[in-house]
Every structure is written in structure tokens, then in C-alpha cells.
C-alpha positions in Angstrom: -129.1 29.1 43.9 -128.3 32.2 45.9 -128.6 30.2 49.1 -126.1 27.6 47.8 -123.5 30.3 47.0 -124.1 31.9 50.4 -123.6 28.6 52.2 -120.5 27.9 50.1 -119.1 31.2 51.0 -119.7 30.7 54.7 -118.1 27.3 54.6 -115.1 28.8 52.7 -114.7 31.5 55.4 -115.1 29.1 58.3 -112.6 26.7 56.7 -110.1 29.5 56.2 -110.5 30.7 59.8 -110.0 27.1 61.1 -106.9 26.5 58.9 -105.5 29.9 60.0 -106.1 29.0 63.7 -104.5 25.6 63.3 -101.4 27.1 61.6 -101.2 29.8 64.3 -101.3 27.3 67.2 -99.0 24.8 65.4 -96.4 27.6 65.2 -96.4 27.6 69.0 -96.7 23.9 69.7 -94.3 22.5 67.0 -91.1 23.7 68.7 -92.3 22.3 72.1 -93.2 19.0 70.5 -89.8 18.7 68.7 -88.0 19.6 72.0 -89.9 16.9 73.9 -89.2 14.4 71.2 -85.4 15.2 71.3 -85.4 15.0 75.1 -87.2 11.6 74.9 -84.8 10.2 72.4 -81.8 11.5 74.4 -83.1 9.8 77.6 -83.7 6.6 75.6 -80.2 6.6 74.3 -78.8 6.9 77.8 -81.2 4.2 79.0 -80.1 1.6 76.3 -76.4 2.5 76.8 -76.6 1.7 80.5 -74.7 -1.5 81.1 -72.0 -0.9 78.5 -71.1 2.4 80.3 -71.7 2.9 84.0 -74.7 5.1 84.7 -72.7 7.8 86.3 -70.4 8.2 83.2 -73.0 8.1 80.5 -73.3 11.9 80.3 -69.7 12.2 79.4 -69.4 9.7 76.6 -68.7 10.9 73.0 -71.4 10.3 70.3 -70.3 10.3 66.7 -73.4 11.2 64.7 -73.8 9.5 61.4 -76.7 8.7 59.1 -78.3 5.9 57.0 -80.6 6.3 54.0 -84.1 4.9 54.5 -86.6 5.2 51.7 -85.0 8.3 50.2 -84.5 10.1 53.5 -81.7 10.1 56.0 -82.0 9.0 59.6 -79.3 9.4 62.3 -77.5 6.7 64.3 -74.7 7.1 66.8 -71.3 5.6 67.3 -70.3 5.8 70.9 -66.8 6.2 72.4 -66.0 6.1 76.1 -63.9 9.3 76.0 -61.9 11.6 73.8 -58.7 9.5 74.1 -60.3 6.2 73.0 -60.1 5.3 69.4 -62.6 2.4 69.1 -66.3 2.5 69.4 -67.9 0.8 72.4 -71.5 0.8 71.1 -73.8 1.7 68.3 -77.2 3.3 68.9 -80.0 3.6 66.4 -83.8 4.0 66.2 -85.4 1.1 64.4 -88.8 1.6 62.8 -91.2 -1.2 61.5 -94.8 -1.7 60.7 -96.8 -3.4 63.5 -100.4 -4.5 63.7 -101.8 -0.9 64.0 -99.0 1.3 62.8 -95.3 2.1 63.1 -93.4 0.7 66.1 -90.2 2.7 67.0 -87.5 1.0 69.0 -84.3 2.5 70.3 -81.5 -0.1 70.1 -78.0 -0.2 71.6 -75.5 -2.9 70.5 -71.9 -3.5 71.3 -69.2 -3.4 68.6 -70.1 -7.0 67.5 -73.8 -6.1 67.2 -74.9 -8.0 70.3 -77.9 -6.2 71.7 -77.3 -4.5 75.1 -80.7 -3.0 75.5 -83.8 -1.9 73.6 -86.5 0.6 74.4 -89.9 0.7 72.6 -90.5 4.4 72.3 -93.6 4.6 70.1 -96.5 2.4 68.9 -100.2 2.3 68.3 -100.7 -1.4 69.1 -103.8 -2.9 70.8 -104.0 -2.4 74.6 -103.5 -5.7 76.3 -101.7 -7.3 73.3 -99.1 -5.4 71.3 -99.1 -2.6 73.8 -97.6 -5.1 76.3 -94.2 -4.2 74.7 -94.0 -1.3 77.1 -95.5 -3.0 80.2 -93.5 -3.2 83.4 -94.6 -6.0 85.6 -94.9 -5.5 89.4 -91.5 -5.7 91.0 -89.6 -5.3 87.7 -87.6 -2.2 86.7 -88.0 -2.5 83.0 -90.5 -3.9 80.5 -90.2 -7.7 80.4 -90.5 -7.7 76.6 -87.4 -5.5 76.2 -85.3 -7.9 78.4 -85.8 -10.8 76.0 -83.6 -9.1 73.4 -80.4 -8.7 75.6 -77.3 -10.4 74.1 -79.1 -11.4 70.9 -77.4 -10.8 67.6 -79.1 -7.6 66.2 -78.8 -8.9 62.6 -80.4 -12.2 63.4 -82.9 -11.7 66.2 -86.1 -13.6 65.3 -89.4 -14.6 66.7 -89.3 -18.1 68.2 -92.3 -19.2 66.2 -90.4 -18.4 63.0 -87.1 -20.2 63.9 -87.2 -22.2 67.2 -83.6 -23.4 66.7 -82.1 -20.0 66.5 -79.8 -18.9 69.4 -81.1 -15.4 68.8 -84.8 -16.2 69.1 -87.2 -14.2 71.4 -90.7 -15.1 72.6 -93.6 -13.4 71.0 -96.0 -11.3 73.0 -99.1 -13.3 73.8 -101.6 -12.6 71.0 -99.2 -10.1 69.4 -96.8 -12.0 67.2 -97.1 -9.3 64.5 -95.8 -6.7 66.9 -92.9 -8.9 68.0 -92.1 -9.6 64.4 -92.1 -5.9 63.6 -89.6 -5.2 66.3 -87.3 -8.0 65.3 -87.4 -7.2 61.6 -86.9 -3.5 62.1 -83.8 -4.2 64.3 -82.5 -6.6 61.6 -83.1 -4.1 58.8 -81.6 -1.1 60.6 -78.6 -3.1 61.8 -77.8 -3.9 58.1 -78.1 -0.3 57.2 -75.7 0.7 60.0 -73.2 -1.9 59.0 -73.2 -0.6 55.4 -72.8 3.0 56.7 -69.8 1.9 58.8 -68.2 0.3 55.8 -68.2 3.5 53.9 -65.2 5.8 53.9 -66.3 8.9 55.8 -64.1 12.0 55.7 -66.2 14.2 57.9 -68.5 13.5 60.8 -70.5 15.5 63.3 -69.5 14.8 66.9 -71.0 15.9 70.2 -69.9 15.1 73.7 -72.7 14.3 76.2 -75.0 17.1 75.4 -76.3 16.9 71.8 -76.6 20.7 71.6 -72.8 20.9 71.8 -71.8 20.1 68.2 -68.4 20.4 66.6 -67.2 19.6 63.1 -64.3 17.2 62.8 -62.1 16.5 59.8 -61.7 12.7 60.0 -58.8 12.6 57.5 -56.7 14.9 59.7 -57.9 13.0 62.8 -56.8 9.7 61.3 -53.5 11.2 60.3 -52.9 12.3 63.8 -53.7 8.9 65.2 -51.3 7.2 62.7 -48.6 9.6 63.7 -49.1 8.8 67.4 -49.1 5.1 66.7 -45.9 5.3 64.6 -44.2 7.3 67.4 -45.2 4.8 70.0 -43.9 2.0 67.7 -40.6 3.7 67.4 -40.3 4.2 71.1 -41.1 0.6 71.7 -38.6 -0.6 69.1 -35.9 1.7 70.6 -36.5 0.3 74.1 -35.8 -3.3 73.0 
């Protein structure tokens, strides 16, 4: 009996030391991991935006940061404007998440104002090498993964695997031996597009906006901003009417 208590005490002490060591090292690695994740997502946003905005001007676009509710938590998406003077959005960017064969597949998606896909970027997955993992494979001579190119110009609300709807104009091929992975990407894009659409329909009075660098954040009162825009438009209308 004494030996049992002695072993239990030793295990307790060892477990405590291990837990303390993990917590100690986590306090150092967590900020670095979060920084790397932020940098990866920033690079992915610039990647998927390329084509709508010239590459040399991507760093100066304006991102209006908004959020959607997913399973009780909030996730960000971005409404993109070409510059401070422009009123309309030229793109929407969001991170779509769906369940693949082996785990969650995360895909950065950029669409135009009409929700036609400009580019996607598969950021994270745990799919089988040689099958679902082909979603990130770049073939010899290509500049981007062949899987991602299949989604260009598809309607992000309706993109579907060809096996599920061969007549759809928004169908994409499935990866060989990895239909589940392809379905996961398609469905996640569909689902998150609908969430973004609903968020855009809501009347938002205040948004967070940053220009180029996400660390430069300013608060903007959207009611006052809209009033200023209305005032400018009215003044322009009066000038036009006076000139006739």
C-alpha cells in the first residue's frame, strides 16, 4: 500500500512538472505562432486579391473588417476598396472552413462584388498525401496549385463538385480519389458566402478599417461617413443641374 501511494505521489509530481514546463514554453511560443498565422493569412489575402487589383497596388488597398457568426463565435471577413476615395467594394475576402476526410480544410477565398470567385488558396488541411493533399500541389511549370485554378470565375454561392451536378456552370472537377476533400472546399465556400451576404445586408453603423497594414487600425463612424457621402453627392447633383 505504501509503495502505491509513493508511486502516485511521484506521478503527481512528474505530471505537475510536465504541465508547468508546457505552460512555460507555451507562453513563449504562442505569440510567435499567432504572429506567423497572421502573416500567413495576410499573404494569402494579397495572393487571392491579385487579379482584381494589380500586384503593385495591393499593399495600398483599404480593407473594411467585418465579422460573421459561426457556431456561436465570430470570424472576420474583409470588404475591399481600391482607395480612400472610392465608395463601392471591389472584392470580398473570407476564410472558409469545412470538414474534409481527415480534418478541417481552411480556404482563403476572394470574390468580386457579384460573388464570382477571383482566386482561392487552401491554407490548412490534414488530408491524405497523394489524395486530398493534392489541393496544394503545384505541377511542374505551373505557378499555382492546379486545384485552385478550377474555382476561378465560379459563383461562390453555387460552386459544386461535377459528380454532384454535371450540368452546373459552376461545377469543378474533384481531386482524383479525394471527392470528399473537394466537396468540403465547395461546401465551405458556399456556406461562408451566404454568411457574408447576410452580414452585408445588415445595417452596420460602425466598422473597423485598416489600410494595407492590418496593424494600422482606425475606428470609423459609418453613419457620419454616409452623411458626408450623401452631402457630396447632393452637391455634385446641384452643380450638374446648374450647368444645364
